[in-house]
C-alpha positions, -999 to 999 in steps of 0.1 A, spaced: 378 -663 -144 370 -666 -108 399 -683 -91 392 -698 -57 408 -718 -29 384 -745 -20 383 -767 11 400 -801 4 387 -819 35 423 -821 50 424 -788 68 439 -769 39 428 -756 4 436 -763 -32 433 -739 -62 402 -741 -84 379 -723 -107 344 -712 -98 319 -713 -126 282 -707 -120 282 -724 -86 305 -753 -97 341 -757 -85 367 -773 -108 401 -783 -95 429 -763 -112 454 -791 -112 430 -814 -129 421 -790 -156 458 -783 -162 467 -820 -160 492 -811 -134 506 -842 -115 501 -827 -80 475 -805 -63 481 -768 -65 477 -740 -40 467 -706 -53 503 -694 -51 514 -725 -70 488 -718 -97 499 -682 -101 535 -691 -103 527 -712 -134 522 -678 -152 496 -663 -174 499 -692 -199 483 -715 -173 452 -692 -172 448 -695 -209 449 -733 -206 424 -731 -178 400 -710 -199 403 -733 -228 398 -764 -206 366 -749 -191 351 -745 -226 356 -782 -234 351 -799 -200 320 -815 -185 306 -813 -150 320 -849 -145 353 -832 -137 337 -809 -111 350 -810 -76 315 -799 -64 284 -788 -82 259 -765 -64 288 -752 -44 283 -724 -18 307 -698 -4 310 -721 27 331 -744 5 357 -716 0 387 -703 20 402 -669 13 416 -670 -23 451 -666 -9 448 -681 27 483 -671 38 498 -645 15 535 -637 17 527 -602 27 497 -578 30 502 -541 23 473 -518 29 473 -484 13 453 -452 20 442 -442 -15 406 -429 -14 406 -392 -8 370 -390 4 376 -414 32 408 -396 44 391 -362 43 359 -373 61 377 -394 88 400 -365 96 372 -340 96 354 -360 123 386 -356 144 385 -318 136 418 -319 117 425 -309 81 440 -329 53 478 -335 54 493 -319 23 519 -347 21 491 -372 15 488 -360 -21 526 -366 -28 527 -404 -28 506 -434 -18 513 -446 17 507 -480 32 512 -501 63 518 -539 67 491 -561 80 492 -597 94 493 -624 66 486 -650 93 452 -635 103 434 -639 70 397 -649 70 377 -661 40 341 -657 29 314 -667 54 340 -671 81 334 -661 117 356 -632 127 366 -631 164 356 -600 184 388 -585 198 382 -588 236 402 -557 245 382 -535 222 348 -517 225 350 -500 191 351 -527 164 349 -514 129 348 -527 93 368 -512 65 355 -518 30 383 -520 4 393 -533 -30 424 -555 -31 446 -572 -57 470 -601 -57 504 -600 -73 508 -626 -100 545 -620 -111 576 -614 -91 589 -579 -97 611 -552 -83 612 -514 -91 581 -518 -112 571 -487 -132 534 -477 -128 530 -478 -166 539 -515 -166 523 -525 -132 491 -539 -146 511 -568 -161 518 -579 -125 482 -581 -113 468 -616 -111 433 -604 -102 411 -583 -79 390 -592 -48 370 -577 -20 388 -569 13 376 -561 48 403 -546 69 388 -550 104 398 -524 129 396 -521 167 395 -483 167 401 -477 204 432 -499 204 444 -483 171 439 -448 186 460 -456 216 487 -473 197 491 -446 171 500 -420 198 534 -437 197 538 -428 159 545 -464 149 512 -471 131 485 -496 139 494 -530 155 469 -549 177 442 -525 164 445 -543 130 463 -575 139 434 -599 146 417 -603 112 416 -593 75 389 -608 53 395 -616 16 372 -631 -10 351 -647 -21 372 -653 -52 401 -637 -72 387 -622 -104 411 -620 -133 414 -587 -150 399 -600 -183 366 -605 -165 362 -568 -159 381 -554 -188 348 -539 -202 347 -516 -171 383 -504 -173 389 -467 -174 423 -455 -185 454 -475 -192 489 -479 -177 494 -458 -146 459 -443 -148 440 -477 -149 408 -478 -129 375 -497 -131 339 -484 -130 326 -509 -104 299 -500 -78 308 -507 -41 285 -511 -12 286 -523 24 259 -536 47 255 -543 84 228 -567 94 212 -562 59 212 -524 62 232 -506 35 256 -481 51 283 -476 24 283 -466 -12 313 -459 -34 330 -468 -67 363 -484 -76 370 -455 -101 371 -430 -72 407 -440 -63 429 -409 -60 460 -431 -63 456 -460 -88 467 -496 -81 496 -492 -107 508 -463 -86 506 -483 -55 525 -512 -70 553 -488 -81 555 -474 -46 554 -508 -29 581 -523 -53 606 -495 -49 639 -513 -38 617 -543 -28 608 -575 -46 570 -581 -47 563 -618 -46 536 -639 -62 506 -640 -38 513 -606 -21 481 -588 -13 478 -550 -19 447 -533 -4 433 -499 -16 425 -485 18 390 -477 29 366 -464 2 345 -433 9 318 -441 34 335 -474 40 338 -476 78 321 -466 110 349 -442 119 340 -421 89 302 -426 91 301 -419 129 290 -444 156 259 -423 162 248 -433 127 262 -468 125 270 -483 159 303 -501 166 301 -538 157 290 -563 182 291 -602 184 263 -615 162 265 -587 136 267 -598 100 289 -576 77 286 -578 39 311 -561 16 301 -561 -21 319 -549 -52 302 -553 -85 316 -582 -105 339 -591 -76 313 -606 -54 300 -604 -18 323 -610 12 302 -618 42 314 -625 78 298 -628 112 313 -614 144 316 -639 171 330 -640 206 362 -660 210 370 -677 243 400 -661 259 430 -685 262 
């Protein structure tokens, strides 16, 4: 299924299911007495998804929230996740980005997957306008795969981690490279260079939807899904989900060590190979400017499109 958070007209969003351009309310399909957020829906467990799938087979469009819906009707699938962890799991990206800085690979990178925390209050959805960070002159996109945690867990072995994945989605980890570069001289990781926006969407695709593309099982689970990125209609990035050096189960094992992962937590893969301007070079793909349209696409997971806009300084 494609699980979505759709605009409810009250400044927030409710959980639904997207089916061929029609949105169905999840609470209605489940005969739940109150509206459900995405996190509410995921907390009901995998049994609720089985009920949703069965209900969709026997329902009519009379129950639709909206027919001929567009991506403008959607928010990010999880508009305010409990946490956002972003990993660094594609070797090609790490090698190429470091080579452009005339430095070699860090041997320790191969020992375990590393991540940083991003801002769960700065999430943008599909078709949303993303504010240009006014202190920056080097705005970059970062094309990533992400997942959402569907079950609470702690110290999760990689071999069992796939049982905790609610679904996958497209992620754009926007970066102000000049701010990031200055901040990281203090050895504390990125802060305002990443703090202003992370885009997620357009929907959360449950693992059963892509099971025919799965490669490997348990800790080795990957998917053969093509990935591409475009700026103003020009394709600049090309990769594949299966190229991960560290798998998502390995990332979940690392993230959950001595820590409880909560329902709705977002875990990003890190940038795919060729997935950002820092790696491609601004002489080949200029830094982003207000008015630019950025599209991140992952086969079966959809297109995440955003426009860069100027935000009035307050």
